[in-house]
C-alpha positions in Angstrom: -72.3 34.0 66.1 -71.7 36.5 68.8 -68.1 37.1 70.0 -67.4 35.2 73.1 -66.4 37.2 76.2 -63.2 36.4 78.1 -65.5 35.0 80.8 -67.3 32.7 78.3 -63.9 31.4 77.1 -62.7 30.7 80.6 -66.0 28.9 81.6 -66.1 26.8 78.4 -62.3 26.0 78.7 -62.5 25.0 82.3 -65.6 22.8 81.6 -63.8 20.8 78.9 -60.6 20.5 81.0 -62.7 19.0 83.8 -64.8 16.8 81.5 -62.2 15.6 78.9 -58.9 15.8 80.8 -60.3 15.0 84.3 -58.7 18.0 85.9 -59.8 18.6 89.4 -61.8 21.8 89.5 -59.8 22.9 92.6 -56.6 22.8 90.5 -57.9 25.3 87.9 -56.7 28.9 88.4 -55.5 31.4 85.9 -51.9 31.2 87.3 -51.8 27.3 87.3 -49.1 25.8 85.1 -50.9 24.3 82.1 -48.6 21.3 81.6 -48.3 20.4 85.3 -52.0 21.0 86.2 -53.2 19.0 83.2 -50.4 16.5 83.5 -49.9 16.9 79.8 -47.5 14.8 77.7 -47.0 15.3 74.0 -50.0 13.0 73.1 -52.2 15.0 75.5 -51.4 18.2 73.6 -52.8 16.6 70.5 -56.0 15.9 72.4 -56.0 19.4 73.7 -55.8 20.8 70.2 -58.6 18.6 69.1 -60.7 19.7 72.1 -60.1 23.3 71.3 -61.0 22.8 67.7 -64.3 21.0 68.5 -65.3 23.4 71.3 -64.2 26.7 69.8 -63.9 25.9 66.1 -60.4 27.4 65.9 -57.2 25.8 64.7 -54.1 25.6 66.8 -50.6 24.4 65.9 -47.4 23.7 67.9 -46.2 27.3 67.4 -49.3 28.6 69.3 -48.0 26.8 72.4 -44.5 28.4 72.4 -45.3 30.9 75.1 -48.1 29.1 76.8 -47.2 28.4 80.5 -50.2 29.2 82.6 -53.9 28.7 82.1 -54.2 32.5 81.7 -51.8 32.3 78.8 -54.0 29.6 77.3 -57.2 31.7 77.8 -55.4 34.7 76.2 -54.4 32.5 73.2 -58.0 31.4 72.7 -59.3 34.9 73.0 -56.8 36.0 70.3 -57.8 33.1 68.0 -61.5 33.9 68.4 -61.2 37.5 67.3 
């Protein structure tokens, strides 16, 4: 499988955030606060990890989210995991 570009990661991530987490497309920007924009609680983080695993076939754990504040941080995390 070809390596995903940063653009591919962003498009795919935004698509599942809109579809699975019902995030308003207008609220999605790279500097948006992940927790506030997605209105995540601890249970939602579990859903987010499951979504990432099913959409990108990568494993995430709690430590991966330590420094994740914005959507850009999240995109960067996925990019690192996919290398």
